[in-house]
C-alpha positions as CSV (number, residue, x, y, z in Angstrom):
1,M,-10.1,-38.4,71.6
2,S,-7.9,-35.4,72.0
3,I,-5.3,-35.0,74.6
4,D,-7.4,-32.3,76.3
5,N,-10.3,-34.7,76.6
6,V,-8.0,-37.3,78.2
7,L,-6.6,-34.7,80.7
8,R,-10.1,-33.7,81.7
9,K,-10.8,-37.2,82.9
10,F,-8.0,-37.0,85.5
11,E,-7.3,-34.8,88.5
12,P,-3.9,-33.0,88.0
13,L,-2.2,-35.2,90.6
14,P,1.3,-36.8,90.1
15,E,0.0,-40.3,90.7
16,N,-2.1,-40.0,87.6
17,L,0.9,-39.6,85.3
18,L,1.1,-43.2,84.1
19,P,-2.7,-43.6,83.5
20,I,-2.7,-40.3,81.6
21,L,0.2,-41.3,79.5
22,K,-1.3,-44.6,78.6
23,E,-4.6,-43.1,77.6
24,V,-3.0,-40.3,75.6
25,Q,-0.9,-42.9,73.7
26,E,-4.0,-45.0,73.0
27,A,-5.8,-41.9,71.7
28,R,-3.0,-41.1,69.3
29,P,-3.5,-42.6,65.8
30,E,0.3,-42.7,65.4
31,G,0.6,-45.0,68.5
32,Y,3.2,-43.0,70.4
33,L,3.6,-40.0,72.6
34,T,4.9,-36.9,70.9
35,P,7.1,-34.3,72.6
36,D,4.1,-32.0,72.4
37,D,1.9,-34.6,74.3
38,L,4.6,-34.9,77.0
39,R,4.8,-31.1,77.4
40,K,1.0,-30.8,77.8
41,V,0.9,-33.6,80.3
42,A,3.9,-32.1,82.2
43,K,2.2,-28.7,82.3
44,Y,-1.2,-30.2,83.4
45,L,0.5,-32.1,86.2
46,H,2.8,-29.3,87.2
47,M,5.8,-31.5,86.6
48,S,9.0,-31.1,84.6
49,Y,9.2,-32.2,81.0
50,A,12.3,-34.3,82.0
51,R,10.3,-36.2,84.6
52,V,7.4,-37.0,82.3
53,Y,9.8,-37.9,79.5
54,G,11.7,-40.1,81.9
55,V,8.6,-42.1,82.9
56,A,7.4,-42.3,79.3
57,S,10.7,-43.6,77.9
58,Y,11.3,-46.0,80.8
59,C,7.9,-47.7,80.8
60,S,7.9,-50.5,78.2
61,A,4.2,-50.1,77.5
62,L,4.8,-46.5,76.3
63,R,6.5,-45.2,73.2
64,V,8.1,-41.9,72.6
65,V,9.2,-42.7,69.0
66,P,7.1,-44.0,66.1
67,K,6.7,-47.8,66.0
68,G,7.0,-49.9,62.9
69,T,4.1,-51.5,61.0
70,H,5.3,-54.8,62.4
71,I,6.5,-55.2,66.0
72,I,9.0,-58.0,66.5
73,Q,9.5,-59.2,70.1
74,V,12.3,-61.6,70.7
75,C,11.9,-63.8,73.9
76,D,14.8,-63.1,76.3
77,S,13.8,-65.7,78.9
78,P,16.3,-68.1,80.4
79,A,14.8,-71.0,78.3
80,C,15.1,-69.0,75.1
81,Q,18.6,-67.8,76.0
82,L,19.7,-71.4,76.5
83,M,18.2,-72.3,73.1
84,G,19.8,-69.5,71.2
85,A,17.8,-66.2,71.7
86,T,21.0,-64.2,71.4
87,T,21.6,-65.7,67.9
88,V,18.0,-64.8,67.0
89,L,18.4,-61.2,68.1
90,E,21.8,-60.8,66.4
91,E,20.4,-62.2,63.1
92,L,17.4,-59.8,63.3
93,K,19.7,-56.9,64.0
94,T,21.9,-57.8,61.0
95,L,18.9,-58.5,58.7
96,L,17.0,-55.4,59.6
97,G,20.0,-53.1,60.1
98,I,18.7,-51.8,63.5
99,S,19.4,-52.4,67.2
100,E,17.0,-53.4,69.9
101,G,14.4,-50.6,70.5
102,E,14.8,-49.2,67.0
103,T,12.6,-49.0,63.9
104,T,13.8,-49.6,60.4
105,P,14.1,-46.5,58.3
106,D,11.2,-47.6,56.1
107,G,9.0,-47.8,59.2
108,L,8.2,-51.5,58.6
109,F,9.7,-53.2,61.6
110,T,10.4,-52.3,65.3
111,L,12.7,-54.7,67.2
112,E,12.2,-55.4,70.9
113,T,13.0,-58.0,73.5
114,T,10.5,-59.3,76.0
115,S,11.1,-61.2,79.2
116,C,8.9,-64.2,78.3
117,L,6.5,-65.2,75.7
118,G,5.3,-68.4,77.5
119,V,6.2,-70.7,74.6
120,C,9.3,-72.4,76.1
121,G,8.6,-75.6,74.3
122,V,9.5,-74.0,71.0
123,A,12.4,-71.9,72.2
124,P,14.0,-69.8,70.8
125,A,10.9,-67.8,69.9
126,M,9.7,-64.4,68.8
127,V,6.4,-62.7,68.1
128,V,5.7,-60.6,65.1
129,D,2.6,-58.6,65.8
130,E,0.3,-61.4,67.1
131,D,2.0,-64.3,65.3
132,V,4.3,-66.6,67.4
133,W,7.3,-68.1,65.7
134,G,9.4,-70.8,67.4
135,N,12.3,-73.2,66.9
136,L,14.0,-70.3,65.1
137,T,17.1,-70.6,63.0
138,P,18.8,-67.9,60.9
139,D,17.3,-69.3,57.7
140,K,13.8,-69.5,59.2
141,I,14.2,-65.9,60.5
142,R,15.1,-64.7,57.0
143,Q,12.1,-66.4,55.5
144,I,9.7,-65.0,58.2
145,I,11.0,-61.4,57.7
146,E,10.7,-61.7,53.9
147,S,7.1,-62.9,54.2
148,Y,6.2,-59.8,56.2
149,R,8.0,-57.6,53.6
150,E,6.1,-59.3,50.8
151,E,2.8,-59.0,52.7
152,T,3.3,-55.2,53.1
153,K,4.0,-54.5,49.5
């Protein structure tokens, strides 16, 4: 579905900004909102580009940059923090050469944190795409990342 088709589904009212952005992103094969998408939405809603970009970049469900083939979400809940989530995140940053919210240069991985995965019994934990990984150690993290790299070759 094109962005114009999405826009036609909504009245040009400011309260429709978030639903419009969500549908536009879902309609994009790339899976993120391009600057051109944001400009069109801003024009349609008679809003500034800065305001539309601000909402799109703030909302965790929306993306304004390409995402990797594999999305890694590290649990940042108190339980995971107590069990070593900071170490998990630091190991991933080092291993992937990126910071939280970034995508590796090869487009393979995007690194994110999330407030809770609901798997406190296996803390610290992360999700790669739909796969939950728990009881993480630096060695286990390296093995997991390597398995996804091999799978993608």
